[in-house]
C-alpha positions as CSV (number, residue, x, y, z in Angstrom):
1,M,99.3,65.2,117.0
2,D,101.5,63.5,119.6
3,T,102.0,66.7,121.6
4,A,103.5,64.9,124.6
5,R,106.2,63.6,122.4
6,Y,107.0,67.1,121.1
7,Q,107.2,68.5,124.6
8,E,109.5,65.8,125.8
9,S,111.9,66.2,122.9
10,A,111.8,70.0,122.8
11,L,112.1,71.2,126.3
12,P,112.1,74.0,127.5
13,F,109.5,74.8,124.8
14,H,105.9,73.8,125.5
15,L,103.1,74.3,122.9
16,N,100.7,74.6,125.8
17,Q,102.5,77.6,127.1
18,C,104.2,78.7,123.9
19,T,107.5,80.7,124.0
20,L,108.8,79.3,120.8
21,C,109.4,82.7,119.1
22,P,110.7,86.1,120.3
23,R,107.1,87.2,121.0
24,R,106.8,84.6,123.8
25,C,103.0,84.9,123.9
26,G,102.6,82.0,126.4
27,V,99.3,80.8,124.9
28,D,98.0,77.2,125.0
29,R,98.3,76.3,121.4
30,V,97.4,72.7,122.2
31,A,94.0,73.8,123.4
32,G,93.5,75.8,120.2
33,Q,94.5,79.2,121.5
34,T,96.5,81.4,119.1
35,G,99.1,84.1,119.8
36,F,100.8,86.5,117.5
37,C,101.5,83.9,114.9
38,R,97.7,83.0,114.8
39,S,98.5,79.3,114.7
40,T,97.4,76.5,117.0
41,A,99.6,73.5,117.6
42,A,98.4,72.0,114.3
43,M,100.6,72.5,111.3
44,R,98.8,74.2,108.5
45,V,100.3,74.1,105.0
46,A,99.1,76.3,102.2
47,R,101.1,75.0,99.3
48,A,103.7,72.2,98.7
49,A,105.0,72.3,95.1
50,L,108.0,72.8,92.9
51,H,108.9,76.5,93.0
52,M,111.0,78.2,90.4
53,W,111.5,81.7,91.8
54,E,114.1,81.3,94.5
55,E,117.8,82.1,94.0
56,P,119.4,80.1,91.1
57,C,121.3,77.9,93.5
58,I,118.1,76.9,95.2
59,S,115.6,76.5,92.4
60,G,117.9,75.5,89.6
61,T,116.0,74.4,86.5
62,E,114.2,71.6,88.3
63,G,112.6,73.7,91.0
64,S,112.7,73.8,94.8
65,G,110.4,71.6,96.8
66,T,108.8,74.4,98.6
67,V,106.4,74.0,101.5
68,F,104.6,77.2,102.6
69,F,103.3,77.2,106.2
70,T,100.5,79.5,107.3
71,G,100.9,81.9,110.2
72,C,103.9,84.0,111.0
73,S,105.6,85.4,114.2
74,L,106.6,88.6,112.5
75,R,103.7,89.6,110.2
76,C,105.2,92.6,108.4
77,R,102.7,95.2,107.2
78,F,104.0,94.9,103.7
79,C,104.1,91.1,103.6
80,Q,104.2,89.6,100.1
81,N,102.4,86.5,101.4
82,A,99.9,88.3,103.6
83,E,97.2,85.9,102.5
84,I,98.8,83.1,104.5
85,S,100.7,85.1,107.2
86,G,98.4,87.7,108.5
87,S,94.8,86.8,107.9
88,H,92.5,85.8,110.8
89,S,91.2,82.8,108.8
90,L,94.4,81.1,107.6
91,P,94.1,79.1,104.4
92,G,95.6,75.7,103.9
93,I,95.3,72.2,105.2
94,D,96.3,70.8,108.6
95,V,98.9,68.1,108.4
96,T,100.4,65.7,110.9
97,P,104.2,65.3,111.1
98,S,103.9,61.9,109.4
99,R,101.9,63.4,106.5
100,L,104.4,66.2,106.2
101,A,107.2,63.7,105.9
102,E,105.3,62.0,103.1
103,I,105.0,65.4,101.3
104,F,108.8,65.8,101.6
105,L,109.3,62.4,100.0
106,K,106.8,63.2,97.2
107,L,108.6,66.4,96.3
108,Q,111.8,64.5,96.2
109,S,110.3,62.0,93.8
110,E,109.1,64.8,91.6
111,G,112.7,65.9,91.1
112,A,113.0,68.8,93.6
113,N,116.5,70.1,94.2
114,N,115.7,70.4,97.9
115,I,113.0,70.7,100.5
116,N,112.3,74.3,101.2
117,L,110.5,75.1,104.5
118,V,109.0,78.6,104.2
119,T,108.1,80.4,107.5
120,A,108.2,77.2,109.6
121,G,109.5,78.8,112.8
122,H,106.2,78.6,114.8
123,H,106.0,74.9,113.9
124,V,109.7,74.1,114.3
125,I,109.0,71.3,116.9
126,P,106.8,69.1,114.6
127,C,108.8,70.1,111.6
128,A,111.9,68.7,113.2
129,E,110.0,65.5,113.8
130,S,108.9,65.4,110.2
131,L,112.4,65.8,108.9
132,R,113.7,63.0,111.1
133,T,111.0,60.7,109.9
134,A,111.5,61.6,106.2
135,K,115.3,61.1,106.5
136,E,114.6,57.7,108.0
137,R,112.3,56.9,105.1
138,G,114.8,57.9,102.4
139,L,114.9,61.7,102.1
140,T,118.4,62.6,100.7
141,I,118.1,66.0,99.1
142,P,119.2,69.1,101.0
143,V,116.8,70.8,103.4
144,V,116.5,74.6,103.1
145,Y,115.1,76.6,106.1
146,N,113.5,79.8,104.7
147,S,113.0,82.2,107.5
148,S,112.1,85.8,108.4
149,G,115.2,85.9,110.6
150,Y,113.0,86.5,113.6
151,E,113.9,83.4,115.5
152,L,115.3,82.4,118.9
153,P,118.7,80.6,118.7
154,E,117.5,78.0,121.2
155,A,114.5,77.2,118.9
156,L,116.9,76.9,115.9
157,R,119.0,74.4,117.8
158,L,116.1,72.0,117.4
159,L,117.0,71.8,113.7
160,D,120.7,71.2,114.3
161,G,121.8,68.4,112.0
162,L,118.5,68.5,110.1
163,V,119.0,71.6,107.9
164,D,121.6,71.9,105.1
165,V,121.0,75.5,103.9
166,Y,119.7,78.4,106.0
167,L,117.9,81.1,104.0
168,P,117.0,83.9,106.5
169,D,115.9,87.4,105.8
170,F,117.7,90.4,107.4
171,K,114.9,93.0,107.0
172,F,115.9,95.9,109.2
173,M,118.9,97.4,111.0
174,D,116.9,100.3,112.4
175,P,114.8,99.3,115.4
176,D,112.3,102.1,114.7
177,L,111.6,100.8,111.3
178,A,111.1,97.3,112.7
179,L,108.7,98.7,115.2
180,Q,106.8,100.6,112.6
181,Y,106.5,97.9,110.1
182,C,106.5,94.7,112.2
183,S,105.8,95.7,115.8
184,A,109.2,94.2,116.6
185,A,111.8,96.8,117.7
186,D,114.0,93.9,118.8
187,Y,114.2,92.6,115.3
188,P,117.8,93.7,114.5
189,D,119.2,92.1,117.6
190,I,117.1,88.9,117.2
191,A,118.2,88.5,113.6
192,K,121.8,88.9,114.5
193,S,121.6,86.2,117.1
194,A,119.6,83.9,114.8
195,L,122.2,84.3,112.1
196,E,125.0,83.5,114.5
197,E,123.3,80.2,115.4
198,M,122.6,79.3,111.8
199,L,126.2,79.8,110.9
200,R,127.4,77.9,114.0
201,Q,125.4,74.9,112.8
202,M,126.8,75.1,109.3
203,E,130.4,75.5,110.4
204,K,130.5,73.1,113.4
205,G,132.1,70.3,111.2
206,G,134.8,72.6,110.1
207,T,133.2,73.7,106.8
208,E,133.5,77.5,106.2
209,G,131.5,78.9,103.3
210,A,129.0,77.3,101.1
211,L,129.1,74.0,99.2
212,F,127.6,73.5,95.7
213,D,127.0,70.3,93.7
214,A,128.1,69.9,90.0
215,R,124.9,71.7,88.8
216,G,125.5,74.7,91.0
217,I,122.8,73.8,93.6
218,M,123.8,74.8,97.1
219,T,124.0,71.8,99.3
220,H,125.4,73.5,102.5
221,G,125.6,77.0,103.7
222,V,123.9,80.3,104.5
223,I,122.2,82.8,102.2
224,V,121.0,86.0,103.8
225,R,118.2,87.9,101.9
226,Q,117.8,91.6,102.0
227,L,114.5,92.8,100.5
228,L,115.0,96.4,99.5
229,L,112.0,98.5,100.6
230,P,111.1,101.7,98.6
231,G,112.6,104.7,100.3
232,H,114.9,102.7,102.6
233,V,118.2,102.4,100.8
234,S,120.1,103.8,103.8
235,D,118.9,101.0,106.1
236,A,119.6,98.4,103.5
237,K,123.1,99.6,103.1
238,K,123.7,99.3,106.9
239,I,122.5,95.7,106.7
240,I,124.8,94.9,103.8
241,E,127.7,96.6,105.6
242,Y,127.1,94.6,108.8
243,L,126.8,91.3,107.0
244,Y,129.9,91.8,105.0
245,H,132.1,93.2,107.7
246,T,130.9,90.5,110.2
247,Y,131.0,87.4,108.0
248,K,132.9,88.3,104.8
249,D,132.6,85.3,102.4
250,R,131.3,82.8,105.0
251,I,127.8,83.7,103.8
252,W,126.1,84.7,100.6
253,I,124.0,87.8,100.3
254,S,120.9,88.0,98.2
255,M,119.9,91.6,97.3
256,M,116.2,91.5,96.3
257,S,114.4,94.1,94.2
258,Q,111.1,92.2,93.9
259,Y,109.1,94.2,96.5
260,T,105.4,94.3,95.5
261,P,103.0,96.7,97.1
262,M,100.0,94.9,98.7
263,S,96.6,96.3,99.3
264,A,97.3,96.9,103.0
265,V,99.9,99.5,102.2
266,E,98.8,100.8,98.9
267,K,98.2,104.3,100.4
268,D,101.5,104.4,102.2
269,P,103.7,107.1,100.6
270,L,106.7,104.8,100.5
271,L,105.4,101.2,100.8
272,G,102.7,101.9,98.3
273,R,105.1,102.0,95.3
274,R,107.8,99.7,93.9
275,V,111.5,100.0,94.3
276,T,113.0,102.2,91.6
277,K,115.9,101.1,89.4
278,R,118.0,103.9,90.8
279,E,117.3,102.8,94.4
280,Y,118.3,99.2,93.6
281,D,121.4,100.2,91.7
282,R,122.6,102.4,94.6
283,L,122.4,99.4,96.9
284,V,124.2,97.0,94.5
285,D,126.9,99.6,93.8
286,Y,127.4,100.1,97.5
287,A,127.8,96.3,98.1
288,L,130.3,96.1,95.3
289,S,132.2,99.1,96.7
290,L,132.5,97.2,100.0
291,G,134.0,94.2,98.3
292,V,131.0,91.9,98.4
293,A,131.5,89.1,95.9
294,N,129.3,86.3,97.1
295,A,126.0,87.9,96.1
296,F,122.8,87.3,94.1
297,I,121.4,90.3,92.2
298,Q,117.9,90.3,90.7
299,E,116.9,91.4,87.3
300,R,114.2,94.0,87.0
301,K,111.6,91.4,86.0
302,A,111.8,90.1,89.6
303,A,109.2,92.7,90.6
304,A,106.5,90.8,88.7
305,D,103.4,89.8,90.5
306,S,104.0,86.2,89.3
307,F,106.5,85.8,92.2
308,I,103.5,85.5,94.5
309,P,102.1,82.0,94.1
310,S,98.5,80.9,94.9
311,F,97.9,79.3,98.3
312,H,95.0,76.8,98.1
313,G,96.6,73.7,99.5
314,E,98.3,72.7,96.2
315,G,100.3,69.5,96.7
316,V,99.1,68.8,100.2
317,L,96.2,66.5,99.7
């Protein structure tokens, strides 16, 4: 890994004193230390394959070329991908920026609608390098940045001009919930600032709203995901209200019902169960009453366990 190159191109961020995410741990990742994200400077990828379970305008019928990175700067208690985000021994395979660029091009050759970077924030410096390399070598499909929303705007600026579609979560409006579930009381403010930067990048050329190709695949724009948690319809409504009143039709909103209880929360009185139909219908009805039109709504089958893929380095070697 050419760390010196990353540091020179990405100042004021330094992987040997990492402040790349809102946690600002300050650890020396180059020397192999790990902070909250549990990742060293080496990029580790758990899966790189066509993925059929994103929003219709992302997966389409061909699939999204999805690259799952291990480690996470948020690490929610209820994480659906806890195997690769929160374990002390992160699965996957370490890749160089050049190798990651090759993976992007391979997914394009397999017919992927886009390159979909899942939880890449703690590796944004080498990821940006990989994207530049891949584009120089012939990458032409859109790049989707799939994020928890817990990102610093100044870190997101490293992706300016490299990302075509931003796909962030907006998980909490209540700081107490964010503190309880993610040890991040600042999550609402951070997510708002991150979304502002994402939209700034998408609109800087004068484009307002999303663009789609002839097949209905999004090629430019922002989709904000709201994963409804059991027992927390009120907070979800506040998020939808904020998004719509702030951005109207400049963004799309994806209201997700697929929450799956994982073993870490199976005894929690709320998180230990699935979202009920009534809870989800209340959220959707509220969004419609506000006037939300640019939205994705999930069918009940979206709560199936099959929405959690295996993470054993598929497509990386």
